[in-house]
PyMOL Python script that loads the backbone (N, CA, C, O; Angstrom):
from pymol import cmd

cmd.read_pdbstr("""\
ATOM      1  N   MET A   1     -65.816  53.719   8.902  1.00  0.00           N
ATOM      2  CA  MET A   1     -65.545  54.896   7.902  1.00  0.00           C
ATOM      3  C   MET A   1     -65.754  54.259   6.728  1.00  0.00           C
ATOM      4  O   MET A   1     -65.373  53.097   6.582  1.00  0.00           O
ATOM      5  N   ARG A   2     -66.321  54.870   5.852  1.00  0.00           N
ATOM      6  CA  ARG A   2     -66.877  54.618   4.403  1.00  0.00           C
ATOM      7  C   ARG A   2     -65.586  54.336   3.727  1.00  0.00           C
ATOM      8  O   ARG A   2     -64.593  54.955   4.107  1.00  0.00           O
ATOM      9  N   THR A   3     -65.483  53.396   2.687  1.00  0.00           N
ATOM     10  CA  THR A   3     -64.471  53.125   1.706  1.00  0.00           C
ATOM     11  C   THR A   3     -64.927  53.187   0.371  1.00  0.00           C
ATOM     12  O   THR A   3     -65.800  52.426  -0.047  1.00  0.00           O
ATOM     13  N   ILE A   4     -64.360  54.088  -0.346  1.00  0.00           N
ATOM     14  CA  ILE A   4     -64.891  54.126  -1.836  1.00  0.00           C
ATOM     15  C   ILE A   4     -63.828  53.684  -2.801  1.00  0.00           C
ATOM     16  O   ILE A   4     -62.629  53.772  -2.534  1.00  0.00           O
ATOM     17  N   SER A   5     -64.293  53.211  -3.913  1.00  0.00           N
ATOM     18  CA  SER A   5     -63.338  52.714  -4.961  1.00  0.00           C
ATOM     19  C   SER A   5     -62.851  53.970  -5.634  1.00  0.00           C
ATOM     20  O   SER A   5     -63.485  55.020  -5.532  1.00  0.00           O
ATOM     21  N   LEU A   6     -61.768  53.879  -6.299  1.00  0.00           N
ATOM     22  CA  LEU A   6     -61.336  55.086  -6.877  1.00  0.00           C
ATOM     23  C   LEU A   6     -61.962  55.317  -8.227  1.00  0.00           C
ATOM     24  O   LEU A   6     -61.733  56.417  -8.730  1.00  0.00           O
ATOM     25  N   SER A   7     -62.637  54.558  -8.833  1.00  0.00           N
ATOM     26  CA  SER A   7     -63.497  54.919  -9.845  1.00  0.00           C
ATOM     27  C   SER A   7     -64.715  55.762  -9.602  1.00  0.00           C
ATOM     28  O   SER A   7     -65.176  56.606 -10.371  1.00  0.00           O
ATOM     29  N   GLU A   8     -65.217  55.379  -8.303  1.00  0.00           N
ATOM     30  CA  GLU A   8     -66.532  56.029  -7.833  1.00  0.00           C
ATOM     31  C   GLU A   8     -65.966  57.411  -7.320  1.00  0.00           C
ATOM     32  O   GLU A   8     -66.518  58.471  -7.617  1.00  0.00           O
ATOM     33  N   ALA A   9     -64.863  57.342  -6.554  1.00  0.00           N
ATOM     34  CA  ALA A   9     -64.403  58.672  -6.100  1.00  0.00           C
ATOM     35  C   ALA A   9     -64.228  59.682  -7.237  1.00  0.00           C
ATOM     36  O   ALA A   9     -64.563  60.837  -6.974  1.00  0.00           O
ATOM     37  N   LYS A  10     -63.751  59.423  -8.466  1.00  0.00           N
ATOM     38  CA  LYS A  10     -63.393  60.022  -9.668  1.00  0.00           C
ATOM     39  C   LYS A  10     -64.850  60.632 -10.018  1.00  0.00           C
ATOM     40  O   LYS A  10     -65.003  61.776 -10.445  1.00  0.00           O
ATOM     41  N   LYS A  11     -65.938  59.682  -9.772  1.00  0.00           N
ATOM     42  CA  LYS A  11     -67.411  60.226 -10.544  1.00  0.00           C
ATOM     43  C   LYS A  11     -68.046  61.144  -9.436  1.00  0.00           C
ATOM     44  O   LYS A  11     -68.962  61.887  -9.789  1.00  0.00           O
ATOM     45  N   HIS A  12     -67.684  61.152  -8.283  1.00  0.00           N
ATOM     46  CA  HIS A  12     -68.348  61.724  -7.101  1.00  0.00           C
ATOM     47  C   HIS A  12     -67.571  62.770  -6.333  1.00  0.00           C
ATOM     48  O   HIS A  12     -68.028  63.328  -5.335  1.00  0.00           O
ATOM     49  N   LEU A  13     -66.435  62.996  -6.816  1.00  0.00           N
ATOM     50  CA  LEU A  13     -65.295  63.778  -6.026  1.00  0.00           C
ATOM     51  C   LEU A  13     -65.787  64.939  -5.350  1.00  0.00           C
ATOM     52  O   LEU A  13     -65.387  65.043  -4.190  1.00  0.00           O
ATOM     53  N   SER A  14     -66.614  65.917  -5.802  1.00  0.00           N
ATOM     54  CA  SER A  14     -67.067  67.060  -5.413  1.00  0.00           C
ATOM     55  C   SER A  14     -67.999  66.716  -4.130  1.00  0.00           C
ATOM     56  O   SER A  14     -67.846  67.287  -3.050  1.00  0.00           O
ATOM     57  N   ARG A  15     -68.863  65.838  -4.335  1.00  0.00           N
ATOM     58  CA  ARG A  15     -69.986  65.592  -3.298  1.00  0.00           C
ATOM     59  C   ARG A  15     -69.216  64.927  -2.269  1.00  0.00           C
ATOM     60  O   ARG A  15     -69.474  65.338  -1.137  1.00  0.00           O
ATOM     61  N   LEU A  16     -68.271  63.940  -2.351  1.00  0.00           N
ATOM     62  CA  LEU A  16     -67.334  63.393  -1.306  1.00  0.00           C
ATOM     63  C   LEU A  16     -66.647  64.547  -0.799  1.00  0.00           C
ATOM     64  O   LEU A  16     -66.812  64.702   0.411  1.00  0.00           O
ATOM     65  N   ILE A  17     -66.016  65.295  -1.296  1.00  0.00           N
ATOM     66  CA  ILE A  17     -65.067  66.410  -0.590  1.00  0.00           C
ATOM     67  C   ILE A  17     -65.977  67.080   0.466  1.00  0.00           C
ATOM     68  O   ILE A  17     -65.699  67.193   1.660  1.00  0.00           O
ATOM     69  N   ASP A  18     -67.191  67.541  -0.193  1.00  0.00           N
ATOM     70  CA  ASP A  18     -68.181  68.269   0.612  1.00  0.00           C
ATOM     71  C   ASP A  18     -68.548  67.658   1.847  1.00  0.00           C
ATOM     72  O   ASP A  18     -68.795  68.379   2.814  1.00  0.00           O
ATOM     73  N   ARG A  19     -68.620  66.342   1.939  1.00  0.00           N
ATOM     74  CA  ARG A  19     -69.110  65.381   2.908  1.00  0.00           C
ATOM     75  C   ARG A  19     -67.993  65.368   3.910  1.00  0.00           C
ATOM     76  O   ARG A  19     -68.175  65.331   5.127  1.00  0.00           O
ATOM     77  N   ALA A  20     -66.704  65.403   3.254  1.00  0.00           N
ATOM     78  CA  ALA A  20     -65.586  65.071   4.383  1.00  0.00           C
ATOM     79  C   ALA A  20     -65.214  66.647   5.019  1.00  0.00           C
ATOM     80  O   ALA A  20     -64.668  66.773   6.115  1.00  0.00           O
ATOM     81  N   ALA A  21     -65.513  67.554   4.345  1.00  0.00           N
ATOM     82  CA  ALA A  21     -65.378  68.892   5.012  1.00  0.00           C
ATOM     83  C   ALA A  21     -66.403  69.131   6.219  1.00  0.00           C
ATOM     84  O   ALA A  21     -66.196  69.947   7.117  1.00  0.00           O
ATOM     85  N   LYS A  22     -67.470  68.362   6.128  1.00  0.00           N
ATOM     86  CA  LYS A  22     -68.398  68.371   7.125  1.00  0.00           C
ATOM     87  C   LYS A  22     -68.243  67.507   8.198  1.00  0.00           C
ATOM     88  O   LYS A  22     -69.038  67.456   9.137  1.00  0.00           O
ATOM     89  N   GLY A  23     -67.153  66.763   8.081  1.00  0.00           N
ATOM     90  CA  GLY A  23     -66.810  65.749   9.256  1.00  0.00           C
ATOM     91  C   GLY A  23     -67.039  64.356   8.949  1.00  0.00           C
ATOM     92  O   GLY A  23     -67.050  63.509   9.842  1.00  0.00           O
ATOM     93  N   ALA A  24     -67.234  64.058   7.653  1.00  0.00           N
ATOM     94  CA  ALA A  24     -67.561  62.636   7.158  1.00  0.00           C
ATOM     95  C   ALA A  24     -66.274  62.032   6.343  1.00  0.00           C
ATOM     96  O   ALA A  24     -66.323  61.990   5.113  1.00  0.00           O
ATOM     97  N   PRO A  25     -65.172  61.586   7.023  1.00  0.00           N
ATOM     98  CA  PRO A  25     -64.006  61.393   6.231  1.00  0.00           C
ATOM     99  C   PRO A  25     -64.406  60.089   5.282  1.00  0.00           C
ATOM    100  O   PRO A  25     -65.566  59.678   5.315  1.00  0.00           O
ATOM    101  N   PHE A  26     -63.534  59.527   4.538  1.00  0.00           N
ATOM    102  CA  PHE A  26     -63.718  58.410   3.812  1.00  0.00           C
ATOM    103  C   PHE A  26     -62.441  57.931   3.142  1.00  0.00           C
ATOM    104  O   PHE A  26     -61.549  58.740   2.888  1.00  0.00           O
ATOM    105  N   ILE A  27     -62.331  56.698   2.860  1.00  0.00           N
ATOM    106  CA  ILE A  27     -61.133  56.017   2.173  1.00  0.00           C
ATOM    107  C   ILE A  27     -61.149  55.672   0.796  1.00  0.00           C
ATOM    108  O   ILE A  27     -62.006  54.883   0.399  1.00  0.00           O
ATOM    109  N   ILE A  28     -60.271  56.185  -0.028  1.00  0.00           N
ATOM    110  CA  ILE A  28     -60.245  55.849  -1.147  1.00  0.00           C
ATOM    111  C   ILE A  28     -59.270  54.551  -1.526  1.00  0.00           C
ATOM    112  O   ILE A  28     -58.058  54.519  -1.309  1.00  0.00           O
ATOM    113  N   ALA A  29     -60.071  53.466  -2.151  1.00  0.00           N
ATOM    114  CA  ALA A  29     -59.356  52.081  -2.361  1.00  0.00           C
ATOM    115  C   ALA A  29     -59.299  51.944  -4.043  1.00  0.00           C
ATOM    116  O   ALA A  29     -60.091  52.279  -4.923  1.00  0.00           O
ATOM    117  N   LYS A  30     -57.916  51.261  -4.062  1.00  0.00           N
ATOM    118  CA  LYS A  30     -57.835  50.802  -5.391  1.00  0.00           C
ATOM    119  C   LYS A  30     -57.703  49.177  -5.486  1.00  0.00           C
ATOM    120  O   LYS A  30     -56.894  48.536  -4.815  1.00  0.00           O
ATOM    121  N   ALA A  31     -58.601  48.620  -6.399  1.00  0.00           N
ATOM    122  CA  ALA A  31     -58.644  47.068  -6.270  1.00  0.00           C
ATOM    123  C   ALA A  31     -58.613  46.582  -4.920  1.00  0.00           C
ATOM    124  O   ALA A  31     -57.912  45.656  -4.511  1.00  0.00           O
ATOM    125  N   GLY A  32     -59.523  47.359  -4.174  1.00  0.00           N
ATOM    126  CA  GLY A  32     -59.985  46.796  -2.757  1.00  0.00           C
ATOM    127  C   GLY A  32     -58.770  46.925  -1.668  1.00  0.00           C
ATOM    128  O   GLY A  32     -58.920  46.436  -0.548  1.00  0.00           O
ATOM    129  N   LYS A  33     -57.576  47.592  -2.026  1.00  0.00           N
ATOM    130  CA  LYS A  33     -56.695  47.984  -1.066  1.00  0.00           C
ATOM    131  C   LYS A  33     -56.890  49.372  -0.760  1.00  0.00           C
ATOM    132  O   LYS A  33     -56.933  50.110  -1.743  1.00  0.00           O
ATOM    133  N   PRO A  34     -57.036  49.984   0.540  1.00  0.00           N
ATOM    134  CA  PRO A  34     -57.002  51.224   0.949  1.00  0.00           C
ATOM    135  C   PRO A  34     -55.805  52.006   0.365  1.00  0.00           C
ATOM    136  O   PRO A  34     -54.724  51.417   0.344  1.00  0.00           O
ATOM    137  N   LEU A  35     -55.874  53.230  -0.098  1.00  0.00           N
ATOM    138  CA  LEU A  35     -54.807  53.879  -0.608  1.00  0.00           C
ATOM    139  C   LEU A  35     -54.476  55.324   0.198  1.00  0.00           C
ATOM    140  O   LEU A  35     -53.341  55.771   0.360  1.00  0.00           O
ATOM    141  N   VAL A  36     -55.671  55.925   0.647  1.00  0.00           N
ATOM    142  CA  VAL A  36     -55.726  57.183   1.111  1.00  0.00           C
ATOM    143  C   VAL A  36     -57.000  57.451   1.910  1.00  0.00           C
ATOM    144  O   VAL A  36     -58.071  56.961   1.553  1.00  0.00           O
ATOM    145  N   LYS A  37     -56.890  58.214   2.972  1.00  0.00           N
ATOM    146  CA  LYS A  37     -58.005  58.659   3.695  1.00  0.00           C
ATOM    147  C   LYS A  37     -58.053  60.381   3.544  1.00  0.00           C
ATOM    148  O   LYS A  37     -57.127  61.188   3.623  1.00  0.00           O
ATOM    149  N   VAL A  38     -59.380  60.577   3.319  1.00  0.00           N
ATOM    150  CA  VAL A  38     -59.715  61.925   3.047  1.00  0.00           C
ATOM    151  C   VAL A  38     -60.433  62.347   4.321  1.00  0.00           C
ATOM    152  O   VAL A  38     -61.381  61.685   4.742  1.00  0.00           O
ATOM    153  N   VAL A  39     -59.904  63.667   5.072  1.00  0.00           N
ATOM    154  CA  VAL A  39     -60.579  64.040   6.063  1.00  0.00           C
ATOM    155  C   VAL A  39     -60.404  65.785   5.829  1.00  0.00           C
ATOM    156  O   VAL A  39     -59.595  66.400   5.134  1.00  0.00           O
ATOM    157  N   SER A  40     -61.394  66.222   6.619  1.00  0.00           N
ATOM    158  CA  SER A  40     -61.322  67.944   6.741  1.00  0.00           C
ATOM    159  C   SER A  40     -59.991  68.275   7.379  1.00  0.00           C
ATOM    160  O   SER A  40     -59.448  67.584   8.241  1.00  0.00           O
ATOM    161  N   VAL A  41     -59.551  69.326   6.902  1.00  0.00           N
ATOM    162  CA  VAL A  41     -58.420  70.146   7.588  1.00  0.00           C
ATOM    163  C   VAL A  41     -58.607  70.521   9.046  1.00  0.00           C
ATOM    164  O   VAL A  41     -57.702  70.645   9.871  1.00  0.00           O
ATOM    165  N   ASP A  42     -59.877  70.681   9.243  1.00  0.00           N
ATOM    166  CA  ASP A  42     -60.049  71.056  10.707  1.00  0.00           C
ATOM    167  C   ASP A  42     -60.122  69.664  11.673  1.00  0.00           C
ATOM    168  O   ASP A  42     -60.241  69.776  12.893  1.00  0.00           O
ATOM    169  N   ALA A  43     -60.053  68.539  11.107  1.00  0.00           N
ATOM    170  CA  ALA A  43     -60.206  67.255  11.879  1.00  0.00           C
ATOM    171  C   ALA A  43     -59.155  67.227  12.805  1.00  0.00           C
ATOM    172  O   ALA A  43     -58.074  67.741  12.515  1.00  0.00           O
ATOM    173  N   PRO A  44     -59.383  66.585  14.085  1.00  0.00           N
ATOM    174  CA  PRO A  44     -58.152  66.573  15.097  1.00  0.00           C
ATOM    175  C   PRO A  44     -57.161  65.526  14.533  1.00  0.00           C
ATOM    176  O   PRO A  44     -57.571  64.560  13.890  1.00  0.00           O
ATOM    177  N   PRO A  45     -55.802  65.744  14.794  1.00  0.00           N
ATOM    178  CA  PRO A  45     -54.905  64.909  14.506  1.00  0.00           C
ATOM    179  C   PRO A  45     -55.163  63.318  14.941  1.00  0.00           C
ATOM    180  O   PRO A  45     -55.791  63.022  15.957  1.00  0.00           O
ATOM    181  N   ALA A  46     -54.597  62.350  14.039  1.00  0.00           N
ATOM    182  CA  ALA A  46     -54.880  61.020  14.898  1.00  0.00           C
ATOM    183  C   ALA A  46     -54.479  60.527  15.856  1.00  0.00           C
ATOM    184  O   ALA A  46     -53.255  60.495  15.977  1.00  0.00           O
ATOM    185  N   GLY A  47     -55.185  60.037  16.753  1.00  0.00           N
ATOM    186  CA  GLY A  47     -54.936  59.750  18.023  1.00  0.00           C
ATOM    187  C   GLY A  47     -55.356  60.768  19.175  1.00  0.00           C
ATOM    188  O   GLY A  47     -55.214  60.463  20.359  1.00  0.00           O
ATOM    189  N   GLU A  48     -55.832  61.881  18.808  1.00  0.00           N
ATOM    190  CA  GLU A  48     -56.089  63.210  19.677  1.00  0.00           C
ATOM    191  C   GLU A  48     -57.625  62.806  19.814  1.00  0.00           C
ATOM    192  O   GLU A  48     -58.311  62.613  18.811  1.00  0.00           O
ATOM    193  N   VAL A  49     -58.112  62.691  21.061  1.00  0.00           N
ATOM    194  CA  VAL A  49     -59.551  62.725  21.234  1.00  0.00           C
ATOM    195  C   VAL A  49     -60.119  63.863  21.337  1.00  0.00           C
ATOM    196  O   VAL A  49     -59.658  64.712  22.100  1.00  0.00           O
ATOM    197  N   LYS A  50     -61.327  64.112  20.520  1.00  0.00           N
ATOM    198  CA  LYS A  50     -62.017  65.212  20.486  1.00  0.00           C
ATOM    199  C   LYS A  50     -62.828  65.240  21.809  1.00  0.00           C
ATOM    200  O   LYS A  50     -63.510  64.279  22.166  1.00  0.00           O
ATOM    201  N   ARG A  51     -62.706  66.522  22.596  1.00  0.00           N
ATOM    202  CA  ARG A  51     -63.588  66.470  23.892  1.00  0.00           C
ATOM    203  C   ARG A  51     -64.866  66.907  23.646  1.00  0.00           C
ATOM    204  O   ARG A  51     -65.061  67.674  22.703  1.00  0.00           O
ATOM    205  N   LEU A  52     -65.849  66.504  24.415  1.00  0.00           N
ATOM    206  CA  LEU A  52     -67.220  67.068  24.306  1.00  0.00           C
ATOM    207  C   LEU A  52     -67.330  67.857  25.180  1.00  0.00           C
ATOM    208  O   LEU A  52     -66.589  67.727  26.154  1.00  0.00           O
ATOM    209  N   GLY A  53     -68.373  69.041  25.137  1.00  0.00           N
ATOM    210  CA  GLY A  53     -68.542  69.793  26.145  1.00  0.00           C
ATOM    211  C   GLY A  53     -67.557  70.951  26.000  1.00  0.00           C
ATOM    212  O   GLY A  53     -66.663  71.038  25.158  1.00  0.00           O
ATOM    213  N   PHE A  54     -67.833  71.727  26.852  1.00  0.00           N
ATOM    214  CA  PHE A  54     -67.049  73.090  26.887  1.00  0.00           C
ATOM    215  C   PHE A  54     -66.327  73.339  28.194  1.00  0.00           C
ATOM    216  O   PHE A  54     -65.457  74.209  28.166  1.00  0.00           O
ATOM    217  N   MET A  55     -66.540  72.745  29.270  1.00  0.00           N
ATOM    218  CA  MET A  55     -65.790  72.978  30.568  1.00  0.00           C
ATOM    219  C   MET A  55     -64.355  72.517  30.400  1.00  0.00           C
ATOM    220  O   MET A  55     -63.997  71.627  29.628  1.00  0.00           O
ATOM    221  N   PRO A  56     -63.627  73.173  31.152  1.00  0.00           N
ATOM    222  CA  PRO A  56     -62.048  72.661  31.225  1.00  0.00           C
ATOM    223  C   PRO A  56     -62.111  71.330  31.940  1.00  0.00           C
ATOM    224  O   PRO A  56     -63.104  70.884  32.515  1.00  0.00           O
ATOM    225  N   GLU A  57     -60.913  70.744  31.830  1.00  0.00           N
ATOM    226  CA  GLU A  57     -60.658  69.466  32.584  1.00  0.00           C
ATOM    227  C   GLU A  57     -60.713  69.742  34.179  1.00  0.00           C
ATOM    228  O   GLU A  57     -60.122  70.772  34.504  1.00  0.00           O
ATOM    229  N   ILE A  58     -61.216  69.132  35.064  1.00  0.00           N
ATOM    230  CA  ILE A  58     -61.092  69.439  36.513  1.00  0.00           C
ATOM    231  C   ILE A  58     -60.633  68.186  37.095  1.00  0.00           C
ATOM    232  O   ILE A  58     -60.881  67.119  36.532  1.00  0.00           O
ATOM    233  N   SER A  59     -59.940  68.249  38.251  1.00  0.00           N
ATOM    234  CA  SER A  59     -59.651  67.175  39.152  1.00  0.00           C
ATOM    235  C   SER A  59     -60.653  67.088  40.477  1.00  0.00           C
ATOM    236  O   SER A  59     -61.237  68.015  41.039  1.00  0.00           O
ATOM    237  N   VAL A  60     -60.658  65.808  40.760  1.00  0.00           N
ATOM    238  CA  VAL A  60     -61.269  65.643  42.003  1.00  0.00           C
ATOM    239  C   VAL A  60     -60.502  65.286  43.219  1.00  0.00           C
ATOM    240  O   VAL A  60     -59.820  64.267  43.105  1.00  0.00           O
ATOM    241  N   PRO A  61     -60.460  65.922  44.397  1.00  0.00           N
ATOM    242  CA  PRO A  61     -59.532  65.648  45.228  1.00  0.00           C
ATOM    243  C   PRO A  61     -59.775  64.045  45.790  1.00  0.00           C
ATOM    244  O   PRO A  61     -60.851  63.504  45.534  1.00  0.00           O
ATOM    245  N   ASP A  62     -58.860  63.408  46.467  1.00  0.00           N
ATOM    246  CA  ASP A  62     -58.944  62.169  46.850  1.00  0.00           C
ATOM    247  C   ASP A  62     -60.097  62.267  48.234  1.00  0.00           C
ATOM    248  O   ASP A  62     -60.785  61.293  48.538  1.00  0.00           O
ATOM    249  N   ASP A  63     -60.161  63.432  48.897  1.00  0.00           N
ATOM    250  CA  ASP A  63     -60.831  63.335  50.103  1.00  0.00           C
ATOM    251  C   ASP A  63     -62.205  64.228  49.848  1.00  0.00           C
ATOM    252  O   ASP A  63     -62.691  64.974  50.698  1.00  0.00           O
ATOM    253  N   PHE A  64     -62.711  64.024  48.589  1.00  0.00           N
ATOM    254  CA  PHE A  64     -63.738  64.666  48.276  1.00  0.00           C
ATOM    255  C   PHE A  64     -64.930  64.318  49.006  1.00  0.00           C
ATOM    256  O   PHE A  64     -65.801  65.159  49.225  1.00  0.00           O
ATOM    257  N   ASP A  65     -65.015  63.132  49.392  1.00  0.00           N
ATOM    258  CA  ASP A  65     -66.480  62.602  50.038  1.00  0.00           C
ATOM    259  C   ASP A  65     -66.240  62.891  51.590  1.00  0.00           C
ATOM    260  O   ASP A  65     -67.230  62.605  52.264  1.00  0.00           O
ATOM    261  N   THR A  66     -65.230  63.358  52.264  1.00  0.00           N
ATOM    262  CA  THR A  66     -64.940  63.744  53.581  1.00  0.00           C
ATOM    263  C   THR A  66     -64.864  65.143  53.696  1.00  0.00           C
ATOM    264  O   THR A  66     -64.933  65.672  54.805  1.00  0.00           O
ATOM    265  N   MET A  67     -64.711  65.881  52.532  1.00  0.00           N
ATOM    266  CA  MET A  67     -64.318  67.516  52.845  1.00  0.00           C
ATOM    267  C   MET A  67     -65.347  67.996  53.606  1.00  0.00           C
ATOM    268  O   MET A  67     -66.470  67.493  53.591  1.00  0.00           O
ATOM    269  N   LEU A  68     -64.999  69.039  54.343  1.00  0.00           N
ATOM    270  CA  LEU A  68     -66.007  69.761  55.250  1.00  0.00           C
ATOM    271  C   LEU A  68     -66.849  69.052  56.126  1.00  0.00           C
ATOM    272  O   LEU A  68     -67.944  69.483  56.488  1.00  0.00           O
ATOM    273  N   GLN A  69     -66.262  67.743  56.551  1.00  0.00           N
ATOM    274  CA  GLN A  69     -67.107  67.056  57.273  1.00  0.00           C
ATOM    275  C   GLN A  69     -67.517  67.486  58.552  1.00  0.00           C
ATOM    276  O   GLN A  69     -68.640  67.179  58.951  1.00  0.00           O
ATOM    277  N   ASP A  70     -66.678  68.221  59.311  1.00  0.00           N
ATOM    278  CA  ASP A  70     -66.830  68.863  60.704  1.00  0.00           C
ATOM    279  C   ASP A  70     -67.848  69.869  60.579  1.00  0.00           C
ATOM    280  O   ASP A  70     -68.735  69.955  61.428  1.00  0.00           O
ATOM    281  N   GLU A  71     -67.786  70.680  59.528  1.00  0.00           N
ATOM    282  CA  GLU A  71     -68.669  72.067  59.376  1.00  0.00           C
ATOM    283  C   GLU A  71     -69.984  71.392  59.058  1.00  0.00           C
ATOM    284  O   GLU A  71     -70.948  71.836  59.683  1.00  0.00           O
ATOM    285  N   ILE A  72     -70.221  70.371  58.178  1.00  0.00           N
ATOM    286  CA  ILE A  72     -71.447  69.885  57.785  1.00  0.00           C
ATOM    287  C   ILE A  72     -72.197  69.282  59.153  1.00  0.00           C
ATOM    288  O   ILE A  72     -73.373  69.517  59.434  1.00  0.00           O
ATOM    289  N   GLU A  73     -71.366  68.530  59.878  1.00  0.00           N
ATOM    290  CA  GLU A  73     -71.869  67.912  61.080  1.00  0.00           C
ATOM    291  C   GLU A  73     -72.332  68.960  62.139  1.00  0.00           C
ATOM    292  O   GLU A  73     -73.363  68.718  62.768  1.00  0.00           O
ATOM    293  N   LYS A  74     -71.695  70.012  62.357  1.00  0.00           N
ATOM    294  CA  LYS A  74     -72.064  71.130  62.970  1.00  0.00           C
ATOM    295  C   LYS A  74     -73.444  71.731  62.453  1.00  0.00           C
ATOM    296  O   LYS A  74     -74.312  71.904  63.309  1.00  0.00           O
ATOM    297  N   MET A  75     -73.722  72.057  61.163  1.00  0.00           N
ATOM    298  CA  MET A  75     -74.706  72.500  60.675  1.00  0.00           C
ATOM    299  C   MET A  75     -76.060  71.572  61.003  1.00  0.00           C
ATOM    300  O   MET A  75     -77.201  72.009  61.153  1.00  0.00           O
ATOM    301  N   PHE A  76     -75.677  70.328  61.065  1.00  0.00           N
ATOM    302  CA  PHE A  76     -76.942  69.234  61.026  1.00  0.00           C
ATOM    303  C   PHE A  76     -77.198  69.126  62.490  1.00  0.00           C
ATOM    304  O   PHE A  76     -78.351  69.286  62.892  1.00  0.00           O
ATOM    305  N   TYR A  77     -76.066  68.825  63.467  1.00  0.00           N
ATOM    306  CA  TYR A  77     -76.242  68.510  64.660  1.00  0.00           C
ATOM    307  C   TYR A  77     -76.016  69.780  65.877  1.00  0.00           C
ATOM    308  O   TYR A  77     -76.235  69.572  67.070  1.00  0.00           O
ATOM    309  N   GLY A  78     -75.621  70.885  65.423  1.00  0.00           N
ATOM    310  CA  GLY A  78     -75.386  72.056  66.120  1.00  0.00           C
ATOM    311  C   GLY A  78     -74.193  72.229  67.037  1.00  0.00           C
ATOM    312  O   GLY A  78     -74.126  73.077  67.927  1.00  0.00           O
ATOM    313  N   GLY A  79     -73.364  71.443  66.767  1.00  0.00           N
ATOM    314  CA  GLY A  79     -72.021  71.502  67.531  1.00  0.00           C
ATOM    315  C   GLY A  79     -71.304  69.844  67.951  1.00  0.00           C
ATOM    316  O   GLY A  79     -71.520  68.782  67.367  1.00  0.00           O
ATOM    317  N   ASP A  80     -70.540  70.061  68.980  1.00  0.00           N
ATOM    318  CA  ASP A  80     -69.737  68.810  69.092  1.00  0.00           C
ATOM    319  C   ASP A  80     -70.533  67.771  70.064  1.00  0.00           C
ATOM    320  O   ASP A  80     -70.308  66.560  70.054  1.00  0.00           O
ATOM    321  N   GLU A  81     -71.395  68.339  70.819  1.00  0.00           N
ATOM    322  CA  GLU A  81     -72.087  67.591  71.906  1.00  0.00           C
ATOM    323  C   GLU A  81     -72.654  66.284  71.461  1.00  0.00           C
ATOM    324  O   GLU A  81     -72.737  65.372  72.283  1.00  0.00           O
ATOM    325  N   HIS A  82     -73.092  66.098  70.099  1.00  0.00           N
ATOM    326  CA  HIS A  82     -73.660  64.927  69.800  1.00  0.00           C
ATOM    327  C   HIS A  82     -72.573  63.868  69.059  1.00  0.00           C
ATOM    328  O   HIS A  82     -72.995  62.885  68.450  1.00  0.00           O
ATOM    329  N   LYS A  83     -71.587  64.072  69.135  1.00  0.00           N
ATOM    330  CA  LYS A  83     -70.651  63.238  68.437  1.00  0.00           C
ATOM    331  C   LYS A  83     -70.398  62.124  69.404  1.00  0.00           C
ATOM    332  O   LYS A  83     -69.622  61.215  69.108  1.00  0.00           O
TER     333      LYS A  83
END
""", "prot")
cmd.dss("prot")
cmd.show_as("cartoon", "prot")
cmd.util.cbc("prot")
cmd.orient("prot")
């Protein structure tokens, strides 16, 4: 995250705010000490991970690799005689 001195923030505040609103937060420091972080109002709360994609979370069953095993074997082998 970009750190800006207080004097630079004063000079370029409008441009910096436009960038922050588009998702580029920054920190304003005074005498090298960070004072505030400027983020968009729409930014997710700290600690909350922003998910990628549009699919809802799904869970995979523990037996996923053996699900429907009997039916699949019947399709390939034609019945119980080949077991």
